[in-house]
N, C-alpha and C positions, 0 to 999 in steps of 0.2 A: 657454451651455454651458461648463462649466469645462474649462480646459486640463489636459493630463496632469500638468503640473508643479503646478497648483493642487490637483488631486485628491490627488497624492502628499503635498503639504504638509499638506492637511487630514487625511489618514490618519495622518501622522507626528505631527501636533500634538495631535490629539484623543485622549483616553483610549481604549484599545482596547475597553474594556467597553461604550462607548456609541456608537461611531461607525457601526455597521452599521444600526441600527434606522431612522434617517431615510433612509438610502440605500435600504433595502428598501421603505419607504413610498413613496418617489419612484418606484422601479421599478414597483410595483404600479399607481400612477397613470398612468405612461407606457405601461403595457400596456393601459390602458383600464378598469382596475378602480377601485373606490372603497375605499381602505384603511380607511375609517371604518365600512363596513357590518359587520353583526353577525358574519358568518362570518370576516371578515378582521381584526377589531379587534385580536386578539392575535397575528396572524400574523407581523408583523415581529420581535417578541420571540422567538417560537418558532423562526422561521427563523434568527435570529442564533444562538440556542443550538445549533440543529442544525448550522449551518455551522461553528461553533467546535469542536464535537465532531468533525465529519468532516474538519477540517483540524488536529486536535490533534497530528498527527505533527510539525508544525513546532516544537512546543514540547517534544518528547521528546528526551532525550539518550541516545544509544545506550550511551555509557560508563556511565551510571547504570543502564540496563536490565541490562547485562552484569555490573556490579559485584557481586563476591562469589559469582558462579556459574560460575567457571572452576575446573576441577579437574585436577590432574596425574594422569595415568593411563598405564598401559602397555596401549594398545589400538590396533591398527593395521587395524581393519576399518571398513567404511562405517557411519556413523551417519546414519539418515534419519528425517525427520519428514514424514509424508505428509498430504495432504488438509487443509492449513491453510486454513480459510475466510477470505476477506478481502473487504472492500468498499472501493472507492476512487472517485475522481471524475476523469473525463477532463479534462485541462487545456484541451482545445480547445473543448468545449461545456459544461463544468461539469455533465455528466450522469454518473450512476453507471456504473461497471463493476465486476463482481464475479466471483468464482470460487474456485479452489483453487490453492494453491502447494505444491510438494513440494521440500523442502530436504534436501540431504545433504552430508556432509563426511567426509574421510578424516583422522583425527587424526594429528598429529605427536607432541605430548607432552601436549596438553590437550584436555578435552572441556568442553562448556557444558551447564548445566542445561537439560533438554529444554523446559521451559515458556518459556525465554527466546527460543527461535527464533520461535514465534508472536508474541511481543511485538515482536521486531525487524521481522517482517513488518508488523504493525499500525503501527509507527512510520513506515514508509515509505508504506504504503497510505493512511494518513490525511493525505494531502496531495493537491494537484492533480498528477496524474500522467499518464504514458503507461505502458502495460503493459511496453514494452521497457525503459524506464528503471527502473521498479519492480523488474523481475527482476534487472537489473544491480546496483542498489543493495543489495538483500538479499544477493546473492552477495559483493559487495565488503565489506560490513560484517562478514559471517561470517569472511571471510579476514583482515580487519584485527584482529578480536577474538581469533582463535584461532591464526593462522599455521599452518593445517593443510596437509597435503600437497596437498589439492585440495578444491574446492567445486563442487557442482552444484545448480542451481535450475531447476525447470520450473514455468511459470505458465500455467494454463488459465483463460480468462475470457470472459465475454459482456458486450457493450457496449451500453448503452442508446442511444448515439449512432448505432448501426447498427440497433437494434431499433425505436426510436420515431420516428426521423427519417431523412433521407437515403434509403438503399436499403431500409430497413424490412424487414430479414430477421430473423425472430424466432428462428431456431434456429442461426444461425451463431455460431461462436466463434473465438477466436484462441489460439494456443499460442506461448509464447516460452521461450527457455532461455538460461542463462548457465553455461558450463562453464569452470572455472578450474583450473590446475595439473593434477593427475593425471586429473581428469575430462575434460580436453581432450586430454591427451597419451596416456593409456592407454585403449585401446579396451575392454579387459576391465573396467576400473573404470567406464567410462561405460555399458557394457552392463549391468553389475550394477545400477547406479542405475536405468536404464530398466526393467529387469526388476522391481525393487522397486516402482516407480511403477505399472506396469501390473498387477501382481499384486493381486487383490482379497482382502482379509482376510476370514476367516470369523468374526472376533470380533463379538459383538453389542454 
């Protein structure tokens, strides 16, 4: 069995494009499967492609995502983007967790193109994550990009590590939040955000 140092050296030395397929083949064999059988013949390549997409956030640059989409405006009311769907992978079991994120900020002098906020969410969600850290990272990145008066993020998710293994509770979920600046210090601002999140739009 390879030591941690040997595994790290192998990962660092081999081209990233080719290093996962033999590892996945070995994993299948160690799980008791035959990687050569018809149904699994192309699985290592497919699994590698899938894993690279699901962890593509490591290769996303927040600066490049935001670039060109900051605008100077005179606007001092809450901007909120609700129900941003995301999919991520739990770093403890490498099983999916998924849900919706609600992001709001109170501008100081700048606003960001609305489509950039879901892109920022994806950049952090497509990594091995915990829900708590994901929530904080999105909030911090919005603050760093905009220097707003405040930022609020609420994340609602269901975790396959709770649904498929362990306690096996199919309908349980978790909610996390990050409140920065005015969203932490001003009750009225925080309450407005919570009201926006809980209000269900009638738009089709």
